Backbone of each chain as ProteinMPNN parsed JSONL, in Angstrom:
{"seq_chain_A": "LSFRFLADGDLAVARRYGLIHAGGGQHGEDVPRPATVVIDRDGLVRWFSVSRNFQVRPDPDDVLRAVRALQQPATRG", "coords_chain_A": {"N_chain_A": [[140.263, 146.172, 34.831], [141.985, 146.518, 37.815], [143.607, 148.143, 40.57], [144.934, 147.311, 43.715], [146.151, 148.669, 46.579], [148.237, 147.451, 48.966], [149.245, 147.396, 52.349], [152.291, 146.594, 53.68], [153.464, 147.039, 56.202], [155.309, 146.25, 58.278], [157.0, 144.738, 56.819], [156.545, 142.035, 56.872], [155.451, 140.294, 54.97], [157.109, 140.667, 52.75], [159.404, 139.654, 53.873], [158.65, 136.982, 54.287], [158.507, 136.225, 51.661], [161.11, 136.271, 50.974], [162.272, 138.631, 50.1], [163.897, 140.779, 51.002], [165.836, 143.652, 51.144], [168.373, 144.13, 52.931], [169.046, 146.807, 55.043], [168.782, 148.583, 52.934], [167.409, 150.941, 52.713], [166.843, 154.574, 52.709], [167.667, 155.501, 55.14], [169.146, 153.492, 56.119], [167.407, 151.481, 56.799], [165.613, 148.327, 56.517], [164.331, 147.408, 53.339], [161.93, 146.323, 50.833], [163.076, 144.162, 48.161], [162.721, 145.306, 44.854], [160.072, 143.768, 43.211], [158.132, 141.736, 40.991], [155.345, 139.691, 40.533], [153.645, 137.248, 38.736], [150.656, 135.619, 39.058], [148.662, 132.8, 38.483], [145.184, 131.825, 37.79], [144.847, 129.546, 39.301], [146.346, 130.046, 41.46], [149.067, 129.721, 41.247], [152.521, 130.53, 40.819], [153.477, 132.025, 37.851], [155.261, 133.614, 36.563], [158.027, 135.636, 37.41], [159.9, 138.486, 38.572], [162.76, 139.746, 40.016], [164.453, 142.482, 41.184], [167.913, 143.346, 40.737], [169.11, 145.696, 40.871], [168.325, 148.813, 42.027], [167.485, 150.727, 40.265], [166.316, 149.468, 38.233], [163.44, 148.005, 36.803], [160.965, 145.499, 35.954], [160.26, 145.282, 32.438], [157.232, 146.615, 31.376], [156.027, 145.406, 29.159], [156.949, 142.795, 29.264], [155.711, 141.883, 31.574], [153.029, 142.097, 30.806], [153.039, 140.254, 28.741], [153.442, 137.914, 30.149], [151.076, 137.856, 31.606], [149.195, 137.728, 29.562], [149.799, 135.262, 28.54], [148.585, 133.646, 30.348], [145.977, 133.663, 29.605], [145.752, 131.961, 27.507], [144.514, 128.735, 26.618], [145.34, 126.117, 28.822], [148.099, 124.06, 28.099], [149.68, 122.378, 29.276], [150.591, 119.18, 30.592]], "CA_chain_A": [[141.593, 146.154, 35.464], [141.979, 147.351, 39.016], [144.766, 148.054, 41.442], [144.695, 147.449, 45.153], [147.398, 148.927, 47.279], [148.254, 146.779, 50.258], [150.318, 147.897, 53.214], [153.09, 145.562, 54.339], [154.214, 148.007, 57.013], [156.451, 145.706, 59.006], [157.736, 143.913, 55.861], [156.401, 140.611, 57.193], [155.212, 139.524, 53.748], [158.346, 140.72, 51.961], [160.333, 138.737, 54.536], [158.198, 135.617, 53.999], [158.806, 135.971, 50.255], [162.566, 136.313, 50.744], [162.509, 139.812, 49.26], [164.365, 141.875, 51.837], [167.119, 144.283, 50.875], [168.748, 144.535, 54.289], [169.736, 148.098, 55.13], [168.772, 149.24, 51.623], [166.63, 152.175, 52.722], [167.573, 155.842, 52.743], [168.247, 155.7, 56.469], [169.717, 152.225, 56.546], [166.39, 150.519, 57.207], [165.341, 147.286, 55.54], [163.261, 147.692, 52.38], [161.786, 145.157, 49.959], [163.67, 144.185, 46.823], [161.644, 145.506, 43.883], [159.727, 142.475, 42.636], [156.831, 141.606, 40.345], [154.999, 138.266, 40.467], [152.391, 136.951, 38.024], [150.06, 134.427, 39.657], [147.524, 132.424, 37.643], [143.897, 131.613, 38.491], [144.971, 128.441, 40.257], [147.167, 130.473, 42.586], [150.452, 129.293, 41.069], [153.416, 131.52, 40.217], [153.754, 131.727, 36.437], [156.38, 134.446, 36.096], [158.384, 136.667, 38.386], [161.109, 139.25, 38.317], [163.275, 140.375, 41.23], [165.493, 143.396, 40.707], [169.245, 143.329, 41.352], [169.581, 147.083, 40.832], [167.056, 149.487, 42.318], [167.073, 151.579, 39.15], [165.76, 148.602, 37.191], [162.166, 147.339, 37.055], [160.654, 144.738, 34.746], [159.62, 145.956, 31.328], [155.788, 146.319, 31.422], [155.668, 144.483, 28.078], [157.222, 141.43, 29.716], [154.666, 141.532, 32.542], [151.808, 141.887, 30.028], [153.184, 139.001, 27.996], [153.242, 136.826, 31.114], [149.657, 137.819, 31.957], [148.439, 137.252, 28.378], [150.05, 133.829, 28.394], [147.649, 132.946, 31.228], [144.66, 133.599, 28.956], [145.748, 130.827, 26.574], [144.122, 127.484, 27.256], [146.515, 125.399, 29.311], [148.495, 122.929, 27.265], [150.576, 121.515, 30.069], [149.991, 117.902, 30.973]], "C_chain_A": [[141.571, 147.05, 36.697], [143.263, 147.122, 39.819], [144.295, 148.055, 42.881], [146.052, 147.623, 45.801], [147.313, 148.308, 48.66], [149.456, 147.252, 51.064], [150.996, 146.736, 53.946], [154.061, 146.307, 55.259], [155.432, 147.444, 57.704], [157.274, 144.749, 58.145], [157.583, 142.415, 56.114], [156.237, 139.775, 55.928], [156.464, 139.506, 52.866], [159.37, 139.738, 52.54], [159.963, 137.277, 54.22], [158.533, 135.237, 52.553], [160.312, 135.965, 49.974], [162.968, 137.508, 49.91], [162.964, 141.002, 50.099], [165.733, 142.349, 51.354], [167.565, 144.887, 52.21], [169.521, 145.851, 54.256], [169.718, 148.891, 53.843], [168.036, 150.564, 51.591], [167.491, 153.417, 52.838], [168.259, 156.068, 54.082], [168.756, 154.381, 57.031], [168.696, 151.209, 57.027], [166.233, 149.44, 56.12], [164.209, 147.744, 54.618], [163.078, 146.438, 51.525], [162.647, 145.295, 48.706], [162.525, 144.435, 45.846], [161.343, 144.165, 43.198], [158.33, 142.512, 42.038], [156.557, 140.118, 40.139], [153.679, 138.116, 39.73], [151.89, 135.595, 38.511], [148.813, 134.065, 38.853], [146.271, 132.161, 38.484], [143.962, 130.511, 39.536], [145.857, 128.806, 41.44], [148.608, 130.031, 42.477], [151.267, 130.404, 40.419], [153.687, 131.102, 38.774], [154.967, 132.496, 35.924], [156.751, 135.372, 37.239], [159.701, 137.321, 38.018], [161.516, 139.924, 39.619], [164.494, 141.202, 40.836], [166.81, 143.228, 41.465], [169.879, 144.718, 41.345], [168.341, 147.931, 41.01], [166.627, 150.477, 41.242], [166.266, 150.784, 38.129], [164.459, 147.95, 37.649], [161.84, 146.512, 35.817], [159.999, 145.615, 33.685], [158.125, 145.606, 31.362], [155.349, 145.352, 30.321], [155.893, 143.032, 28.495], [156.148, 140.961, 30.696], [153.373, 141.226, 31.787], [151.859, 140.565, 29.27], [152.914, 137.815, 28.93], [151.767, 136.701, 31.486], [148.847, 137.272, 30.781], [148.616, 135.76, 28.2], [149.098, 133.031, 29.271], [146.292, 132.762, 30.572], [144.583, 132.423, 27.996], [145.247, 129.595, 27.323], [145.372, 126.688, 27.641], [146.825, 124.209, 28.423], [149.394, 121.974, 28.042], [149.853, 120.236, 30.488], [149.958, 117.72, 32.466]], "O_chain_A": [[141.178, 148.213, 36.617], [143.896, 146.068, 39.75], [143.335, 148.749, 43.216], [146.971, 146.831, 45.596], [146.405, 148.618, 49.432], [150.539, 147.476, 50.523], [150.371, 146.006, 54.716], [155.282, 146.222, 55.122], [156.484, 148.083, 57.721], [158.137, 144.034, 58.654], [158.387, 141.616, 55.634], [156.804, 138.688, 55.816], [156.832, 138.471, 52.309], [160.103, 139.079, 51.802], [160.829, 136.452, 53.927], [158.806, 134.074, 52.257], [160.732, 135.683, 48.852], [163.894, 137.424, 49.103], [162.465, 142.114, 49.921], [166.659, 141.556, 51.18], [167.183, 146.002, 52.564], [170.513, 145.99, 53.541], [170.545, 149.784, 53.66], [168.029, 151.245, 50.566], [168.703, 153.337, 53.036], [169.291, 156.734, 54.162], [168.795, 154.174, 58.244], [169.066, 150.185, 57.602], [166.655, 149.615, 54.977], [163.254, 148.384, 55.059], [163.962, 145.582, 51.487], [162.916, 146.405, 48.247], [161.459, 143.837, 45.99], [162.244, 143.513, 42.673], [157.455, 143.232, 42.52], [157.407, 139.378, 39.643], [152.7, 138.784, 40.064], [152.574, 134.577, 38.404], [147.99, 134.936, 38.57], [146.292, 132.259, 39.711], [143.233, 130.534, 40.527], [146.095, 127.98, 42.322], [149.314, 129.966, 43.484], [150.761, 131.134, 39.567], [154.077, 129.965, 38.511], [155.619, 132.078, 34.967], [155.874, 135.844, 37.962], [160.5, 136.777, 37.257], [160.704, 140.598, 40.253], [165.441, 140.693, 40.235], [166.82, 142.999, 42.675], [171.026, 144.896, 41.756], [167.392, 147.801, 40.237], [165.52, 151.011, 41.301], [165.61, 151.362, 37.262], [164.385, 147.408, 38.752], [162.373, 146.782, 34.741], [159.278, 146.562, 33.998], [157.777, 144.425, 31.374], [154.418, 144.57, 30.514], [155.121, 142.147, 28.125], [155.724, 139.805, 30.664], [152.697, 140.237, 32.073], [150.862, 139.852, 29.168], [152.25, 136.848, 28.555], [151.257, 135.594, 31.663], [147.935, 136.465, 30.964], [147.698, 135.067, 27.762], [148.825, 131.866, 28.983], [145.543, 131.847, 30.913], [143.494, 131.934, 27.696], [145.519, 129.428, 28.512], [146.332, 126.605, 26.875], [145.935, 123.448, 28.043], [149.807, 120.925, 27.547], [148.642, 120.237, 30.709], [149.483, 116.693, 32.952]]}, "seq_chain_B": "MSSGKLAVLSILVAIAAIAAYVLLIRIPLVRNHPEGYVIAFALSTVLAALAVARAQTRRWPAWLALGLSSLLLVGGAWFNFVAARVPDTPTALRVGEPPPDFTLPDASGRPVSLVDYRGQKPVVLVFYRGYW", "coords_chain_B": {"N_chain_B": [[190.241, 167.159, 15.057], [190.055, 170.144, 16.987], [191.537, 170.931, 20.217], [189.873, 172.551, 21.828], [187.325, 172.172, 20.685], [186.987, 169.446, 21.112], [186.874, 169.417, 23.885], [184.496, 170.826, 24.354], [182.708, 169.101, 23.092], [183.004, 166.859, 24.701], [181.865, 167.749, 27.124], [179.281, 168.269, 26.22], [178.414, 165.689, 25.556], [178.327, 164.512, 28.086], [176.373, 166.107, 29.382], [174.188, 165.617, 27.703], [173.805, 162.92, 28.184], [172.971, 162.876, 30.864], [170.632, 164.443, 30.668], [169.119, 162.912, 28.851], [168.749, 160.556, 30.288], [167.309, 161.434, 32.541], [165.05, 162.691, 31.365], [163.948, 160.658, 29.836], [163.301, 158.624, 31.518], [160.958, 157.246, 31.923], [160.718, 155.532, 29.853], [160.965, 152.153, 29.41], [163.242, 150.887, 28.256], [165.274, 152.769, 28.516], [165.266, 153.287, 31.305], [165.878, 150.739, 32.276], [168.46, 150.32, 31.538], [170.678, 151.518, 33.046], [173.395, 151.501, 32.904], [173.946, 152.751, 30.615], [174.324, 155.534, 30.983], [176.721, 155.48, 32.299], [178.433, 154.491, 30.356], [178.262, 156.602, 28.537], [179.46, 158.63, 30.068], [182.007, 157.601, 30.186], [182.746, 157.768, 27.517], [182.704, 160.533, 27.281], [184.821, 161.143, 28.966], [186.974, 160.021, 27.56], [186.967, 161.663, 25.285], [187.604, 164.099, 26.499], [190.156, 163.508, 27.449], [191.509, 163.225, 25.053], [191.281, 165.846, 24.23], [192.912, 167.11, 26.129], [195.352, 165.974, 25.442], [195.752, 167.117, 22.972], [195.893, 169.796, 23.477], [197.415, 172.955, 23.146], [198.007, 175.834, 23.472], [195.797, 177.195, 24.94], [194.886, 175.623, 27.676], [193.042, 175.184, 29.717], [190.217, 174.652, 29.094], [190.207, 172.011, 28.232], [191.238, 170.628, 30.441], [189.279, 171.245, 32.297], [187.08, 169.937, 31.173], [188.025, 167.343, 31.357], [188.244, 166.999, 34.118], [185.569, 167.29, 34.929], [184.254, 165.263, 33.449], [185.551, 162.934, 34.297], [184.937, 162.908, 36.965], [182.15, 162.567, 36.843], [182.134, 160.075, 35.653], [183.35, 158.374, 37.57], [181.622, 158.829, 39.765], [179.116, 158.119, 38.64], [179.552, 155.444, 37.911], [180.07, 154.346, 40.402], [177.595, 154.816, 41.642], [175.812, 153.325, 40.007], [176.903, 150.686, 39.933], [177.588, 150.043, 42.542], [176.156, 151.506, 44.691], [173.471, 151.279, 43.845], [173.062, 148.632, 43.684], [171.271, 145.709, 44.414], [171.436, 143.295, 46.759], [171.483, 139.808, 46.008], [168.967, 137.548, 47.078], [167.769, 134.534, 48.598], [164.727, 133.679, 47.31], [161.228, 132.996, 48.016], [159.935, 132.27, 45.779], [158.815, 130.186, 43.232], [158.457, 129.114, 39.98], [155.43, 127.695, 38.964], [154.721, 126.865, 41.422], [152.7, 127.514, 44.367], [152.79, 130.834, 45.706], [153.823, 132.098, 48.963], [151.042, 132.53, 51.102], [149.165, 135.438, 52.159], [147.728, 137.967, 54.262], [146.784, 141.229, 54.023], [146.148, 144.683, 54.897], [144.189, 146.817, 52.769], [144.057, 150.072, 51.093], [141.861, 151.175, 52.328], [141.807, 149.897, 54.672], [140.669, 147.416, 54.709], [141.025, 143.912, 55.034], [142.936, 141.965, 52.756], [143.292, 138.905, 51.216], [145.603, 136.804, 49.59], [144.794, 134.302, 48.864], [142.097, 134.582, 48.421], [141.787, 135.172, 45.769], [142.213, 132.893, 44.432], [141.167, 130.644, 41.976], [139.53, 132.606, 41.07], [140.635, 135.008, 39.68], [143.593, 135.98, 37.776], [146.57, 137.278, 39.398], [148.644, 140.084, 39.697], [151.405, 140.747, 41.447], [153.065, 143.325, 43.001], [155.982, 144.381, 44.488], [156.855, 147.244, 46.138], [159.255, 149.752, 47.086], [158.448, 151.739, 48.694], [159.213, 154.541, 48.86], [160.117, 155.121, 46.335]], "CA_chain_B": [[189.428, 168.141, 15.797], [190.885, 170.937, 17.902], [191.385, 170.642, 21.643], [188.701, 173.255, 22.35], [186.099, 171.519, 20.203], [186.887, 168.153, 21.806], [186.456, 169.694, 25.263], [183.065, 171.167, 24.306], [181.989, 167.872, 22.745], [183.037, 166.01, 25.895], [180.866, 168.248, 28.086], [177.951, 168.071, 25.629], [178.061, 164.259, 25.671], [177.973, 164.259, 29.495], [175.086, 166.759, 29.665], [173.156, 164.91, 26.942], [173.554, 161.636, 28.855], [172.162, 163.145, 32.063], [169.314, 164.909, 30.225], [168.378, 161.802, 28.243], [168.352, 159.603, 31.335], [166.275, 162.043, 33.385], [163.83, 162.972, 30.6], [163.381, 159.449, 29.216], [163.316, 157.574, 32.541], [159.72, 156.453, 31.858], [160.826, 154.519, 28.796], [161.618, 151.007, 30.074], [164.56, 150.602, 27.688], [166.224, 153.723, 29.113], [165.319, 153.06, 32.744], [166.467, 149.445, 32.619], [169.863, 150.257, 31.134], [171.384, 152.655, 33.655], [174.816, 151.482, 32.518], [174.066, 153.641, 29.459], [174.931, 156.83, 31.342], [178.128, 155.236, 32.653], [179.151, 154.386, 29.077], [178.343, 157.96, 27.98], [180.463, 159.367, 30.843], [183.316, 157.068, 29.775], [183.012, 158.385, 26.21], [182.994, 161.931, 27.572], [186.169, 161.184, 29.551], [187.926, 159.757, 26.479], [187.016, 162.889, 24.468], [188.325, 165.118, 27.268], [191.564, 163.11, 27.48], [192.03, 163.597, 23.73], [191.386, 167.307, 24.237], [194.103, 167.451, 26.911], [196.526, 165.554, 24.67], [195.939, 168.011, 21.825], [195.934, 171.194, 23.906], [198.726, 173.567, 22.968], [198.115, 177.096, 24.214], [194.761, 177.348, 25.962], [194.707, 174.253, 28.162], [192.046, 174.997, 30.78], [188.938, 173.995, 28.751], [190.418, 170.562, 28.153], [191.364, 170.105, 31.81], [187.959, 171.369, 32.929], [186.255, 168.847, 30.639], [188.534, 166.075, 31.892], [187.872, 166.927, 35.533], [184.117, 167.089, 35.033], [183.819, 163.968, 32.919], [186.048, 161.81, 35.098], [184.141, 162.925, 38.203], [180.864, 161.946, 36.513], [182.364, 158.65, 35.366], [183.564, 157.668, 38.842], [180.38, 158.917, 40.543], [178.062, 157.355, 37.963], [179.872, 154.016, 38.003], [179.87, 153.959, 41.805], [176.159, 154.775, 41.931], [175.132, 152.238, 39.304], [177.417, 149.335, 40.193], [177.751, 149.786, 43.979], [175.072, 152.017, 45.538], [172.141, 150.85, 43.401], [173.014, 147.167, 43.625], [170.409, 145.063, 45.412], [172.029, 141.96, 46.921], [170.645, 138.658, 45.721], [168.492, 136.834, 48.262], [166.972, 133.358, 48.219], [163.313, 134.036, 47.423], [160.283, 131.882, 48.18], [159.17, 132.193, 44.539], [159.164, 129.117, 42.293], [157.457, 129.025, 38.916], [154.648, 126.459, 39.025], [154.328, 126.588, 42.811], [151.976, 128.637, 44.962], [153.61, 131.699, 46.555], [153.305, 132.136, 50.334], [149.803, 133.301, 51.233], [149.255, 136.539, 53.121], [146.575, 138.857, 54.404], [147.262, 142.589, 54.316], [145.101, 145.693, 54.729], [144.293, 147.693, 51.601], [144.11, 151.497, 51.424], [140.759, 151.543, 53.225], [141.93, 149.135, 55.897], [140.036, 146.099, 54.596], [142.02, 142.88, 54.807], [142.921, 141.286, 51.456], [144.101, 137.691, 51.232], [145.959, 136.316, 48.256], [144.045, 133.071, 48.585], [140.755, 134.959, 47.958], [141.772, 135.28, 44.31], [142.404, 131.566, 43.845], [139.959, 130.213, 41.277], [138.773, 133.778, 40.623], [141.338, 135.681, 38.592], [145.042, 136.075, 37.962], [147.036, 138.373, 40.254], [150.005, 140.594, 39.512], [151.827, 141.239, 42.749], [154.235, 144.191, 42.821], [156.594, 144.869, 45.726], [157.487, 148.555, 46.006], [160.138, 150.071, 48.209], [157.802, 152.716, 49.566], [159.389, 155.953, 48.511], [160.331, 155.296, 44.894]], "C_chain_B": [[190.306, 168.87, 16.82], [190.584, 170.574, 19.35], [190.117, 171.281, 22.213], [187.403, 172.587, 21.948], [185.899, 170.178, 20.896], [186.381, 168.354, 23.237], [184.96, 169.998, 25.317], [182.244, 169.914, 24.036], [181.901, 166.945, 23.96], [181.956, 166.434, 26.886], [179.453, 168.057, 27.548], [177.495, 166.625, 25.768], [177.597, 163.96, 27.104], [176.605, 164.856, 29.825], [173.953, 166.02, 28.96], [172.803, 163.594, 27.628], [172.664, 161.838, 30.073], [170.745, 163.529, 31.648], [168.493, 163.751, 29.671], [167.887, 160.843, 29.312], [167.204, 160.162, 32.166], [164.963, 162.198, 32.611], [163.157, 161.702, 30.089], [163.267, 158.294, 30.211], [162.062, 156.706, 32.473], [159.74, 155.431, 30.743], [161.609, 153.329, 29.368], [163.028, 150.726, 29.561], [165.631, 151.507, 28.294], [166.404, 153.416, 30.597], [166.079, 151.783, 33.085], [167.891, 149.273, 32.134], [170.636, 151.446, 31.691], [172.873, 152.641, 33.323], [175.048, 152.38, 31.301], [174.715, 154.961, 29.831], [176.389, 156.649, 31.747], [178.984, 155.16, 31.379], [179.325, 155.775, 28.461], [179.395, 158.787, 28.725], [181.863, 158.888, 30.483], [183.718, 157.682, 28.432], [183.415, 159.845, 26.394], [184.421, 162.082, 28.117], [187.247, 160.963, 28.481], [188.095, 161.011, 25.609], [187.825, 163.971, 25.183], [189.821, 164.787, 27.329], [192.238, 163.443, 26.155], [192.246, 165.102, 23.661], [192.635, 167.753, 24.99], [195.368, 167.129, 26.106], [196.814, 166.527, 23.528], [196.078, 169.483, 22.221], [197.343, 171.755, 23.731], [198.847, 174.852, 23.786], [197.094, 177.195, 25.333], [194.38, 175.974, 26.492], [193.525, 174.086, 29.101], [190.73, 174.371, 30.339], [189.074, 172.472, 28.732], [190.501, 169.952, 29.552], [190.046, 170.186, 32.569], [187.059, 170.213, 32.492], [186.702, 167.514, 31.226], [188.147, 165.908, 33.368], [186.399, 166.588, 35.702], [183.727, 165.676, 34.609], [184.323, 162.81, 33.78], [185.314, 161.736, 36.437], [182.793, 162.231, 37.97], [181.028, 160.443, 36.285], [182.515, 157.859, 36.665], [182.269, 157.656, 39.669], [179.274, 158.056, 39.951], [178.299, 155.858, 38.087], [179.66, 153.531, 39.433], [178.378, 153.827, 42.098], [175.513, 153.543, 41.298], [175.592, 150.857, 39.75], [177.55, 149.01, 41.681], [176.502, 150.202, 44.751], [173.708, 151.438, 45.153], [172.001, 149.332, 43.369], [172.133, 146.641, 44.754], [170.926, 143.63, 45.565], [171.008, 140.854, 46.65], [170.215, 137.994, 47.023], [167.764, 135.581, 47.788], [165.492, 133.688, 48.405], [162.458, 132.778, 47.562], [159.491, 131.662, 46.902], [159.698, 131.082, 43.64], [158.063, 129.062, 41.246], [156.769, 127.663, 39.006], [154.226, 126.092, 40.432], [153.537, 127.767, 43.367], [152.929, 129.5, 45.787], [153.063, 131.67, 47.978], [152.028, 132.991, 50.392], [150.016, 134.426, 52.251], [147.918, 137.246, 53.202], [147.106, 140.211, 54.831], [146.115, 143.57, 54.154], [145.302, 146.491, 53.445], [144.195, 149.147, 52.06], [142.987, 151.904, 52.374], [140.75, 150.675, 54.479], [141.289, 147.75, 55.847], [141.094, 145.032, 54.329], [141.826, 142.194, 53.454], [143.823, 140.07, 51.569], [144.381, 137.249, 49.811], [145.074, 135.132, 47.891], [142.618, 133.37, 48.105], [140.662, 134.97, 46.436], [141.872, 133.919, 43.639], [141.09, 131.099, 43.237], [139.141, 131.37, 40.748], [139.439, 134.448, 39.433], [142.827, 135.709, 38.847], [145.398, 137.296, 38.804], [148.433, 138.779, 39.798], [150.389, 141.284, 40.811], [153.1, 142.068, 42.549], [154.725, 144.66, 44.184], [157.303, 146.182, 45.433], [158.329, 148.832, 47.236], [159.565, 151.173, 49.085], [157.992, 154.138, 49.126], [159.903, 156.162, 47.101], [160.149, 153.998, 44.169]], "O_chain_B": [[191.188, 168.271, 17.435], [189.543, 170.001, 19.67], [189.38, 170.653, 22.974], [186.488, 172.447, 22.76], [184.773, 169.812, 21.231], [185.572, 167.573, 23.738], [184.244, 169.509, 26.191], [181.212, 169.69, 24.669], [180.866, 166.329, 24.215], [181.226, 165.6, 27.421], [178.535, 167.727, 28.299], [176.33, 166.362, 26.064], [176.611, 163.253, 27.313], [175.777, 164.208, 30.465], [172.885, 165.817, 29.538], [171.638, 163.196, 27.651], [171.722, 161.078, 30.297], [169.771, 163.015, 32.198], [167.31, 163.62, 29.984], [166.752, 160.37, 29.258], [166.241, 159.455, 32.461], [163.892, 161.879, 33.128], [161.938, 161.668, 29.927], [163.152, 157.134, 29.815], [162.086, 155.555, 32.911], [158.876, 154.556, 30.685], [162.767, 153.472, 29.761], [163.911, 150.367, 30.34], [166.752, 151.07, 28.553], [167.526, 153.298, 31.09], [166.832, 151.742, 34.059], [168.476, 148.203, 32.296], [171.173, 152.267, 30.948], [173.542, 153.666, 33.45], [176.185, 152.73, 30.986], [175.56, 155.466, 29.092], [177.203, 157.554, 31.565], [180.095, 155.687, 31.326], [180.388, 156.097, 27.931], [180.136, 159.553, 28.109], [182.806, 159.679, 30.476], [184.871, 158.066, 28.231], [184.345, 160.331, 25.75], [185.132, 163.026, 27.772], [188.287, 161.62, 28.487], [189.212, 161.377, 25.242], [188.626, 164.671, 24.565], [190.658, 165.688, 27.268], [193.386, 163.885, 26.126], [193.242, 165.58, 23.117], [193.338, 168.663, 24.551], [196.324, 167.905, 26.09], [197.969, 166.74, 23.159], [196.357, 170.325, 21.367], [198.33, 171.126, 24.111], [199.685, 174.948, 24.683], [197.446, 177.269, 26.511], [193.639, 175.238, 25.84], [193.04, 172.969, 29.278], [190.144, 173.616, 31.115], [188.176, 171.747, 29.158], [189.916, 168.903, 29.82], [189.73, 169.316, 33.381], [186.373, 169.594, 33.305], [185.877, 166.661, 31.552], [187.773, 164.82, 33.805], [186.026, 165.727, 36.499], [182.979, 164.985, 35.301], [183.614, 161.822, 33.973], [185.096, 160.652, 36.978], [182.351, 161.419, 38.782], [180.174, 159.646, 36.673], [181.892, 156.813, 36.842], [181.87, 156.62, 40.201], [178.577, 157.346, 40.676], [177.368, 155.092, 38.336], [179.135, 152.439, 39.653], [177.942, 152.858, 42.72], [174.77, 152.811, 41.952], [174.772, 149.956, 39.928], [177.617, 147.838, 42.052], [175.858, 149.37, 45.39], [172.888, 151.141, 46.022], [170.929, 148.812, 43.058], [172.241, 147.077, 45.9], [170.865, 142.842, 44.621], [169.837, 140.958, 47.015], [171.004, 137.889, 47.962], [167.201, 135.57, 46.693], [165.049, 133.949, 49.523], [162.895, 131.665, 47.271], [158.486, 130.951, 46.914], [160.887, 131.044, 43.323], [156.881, 128.976, 41.579], [157.42, 126.624, 39.11], [153.473, 125.14, 40.636], [153.685, 128.893, 42.893], [153.785, 128.968, 46.493], [151.924, 131.249, 48.176], [151.968, 134.06, 49.786], [150.92, 134.37, 53.084], [147.082, 137.128, 52.307], [147.783, 140.34, 55.851], [145.202, 143.328, 53.364], [146.432, 146.805, 53.07], [144.242, 149.431, 53.257], [143.131, 152.859, 53.137], [139.798, 150.714, 55.258], [141.353, 146.996, 56.819], [141.969, 145.227, 53.485], [140.702, 141.884, 53.057], [144.981, 140.184, 51.97], [143.513, 137.309, 48.94], [144.659, 134.986, 46.742], [141.992, 132.528, 47.462], [139.579, 134.796, 45.877], [141.647, 133.793, 42.435], [140.04, 131.145, 43.878], [138.154, 131.153, 40.045], [138.898, 134.463, 38.327], [143.283, 135.495, 39.97], [144.611, 138.236, 38.906], [149.29, 137.932, 39.546], [149.776, 142.272, 41.215], [154.087, 141.58, 41.999], [153.97, 145.264, 44.947], [158.217, 146.247, 44.61], [158.139, 148.224, 48.29], [160.146, 151.504, 50.118], [157.018, 154.884, 49.027], [160.11, 157.309, 46.704], [160.289, 153.948, 42.947]]}, "name": "protein", "num_of_chains": 2, "seq": "LSFRFLADGDLAVARRYGLIHAGGGQHGEDVPRPATVVIDRDGLVRWFSVSRNFQVRPDPDDVLRAVRALQQPATRGMSSGKLAVLSILVAIAAIAAYVLLIRIPLVRNHPEGYVIAFALSTVLAALAVARAQTRRWPAWLALGLSSLLLVGGAWFNFVAARVPDTPTALRVGEPPPDFTLPDASGRPVSLVDYRGQKPVVLVFYRGYW"}
């Protein structure tokens, strides 16, 4: 398991993802909405969570469950 | 219960709510239910109001508790329901569809593309706000 921290300095990616909290920063600047996305090996979104309150983040158990579900052999047709 | 005891209980409930939220913030259940402290402040306010209603001679502890708890209730409710609210936005995320691709530098400046992981391994993408 590894982490890579990526810098989205000008929020271009957050903007492309539709995850901008306009004026939500400490000094009225735009910041991203807190969001977590689980993407499978085929590059498809399998689960995501976008916060509506900056105090709230997804429960790590829910993220793990979504990731573990990817390990199951696909049953979709 | 006497007015004085109700006033003390009211303040204890408010302090316990703040302490529990701050100390247990790493527990997802606590962190993800910030309305919990608002409910505790409301309970504290009700206790203080009862204390005021029952006060006969020494009234200031009850009024102090009522002032403190109602201030916390208004401030806490404003913070949780107004200040901390993140407006809904139409996102580009659809379950079963590929998310928009991107290339961003990692901590050592090397470019990382989402598409590089396709066919390799799953990805968990987390958007942070930068300073918390």
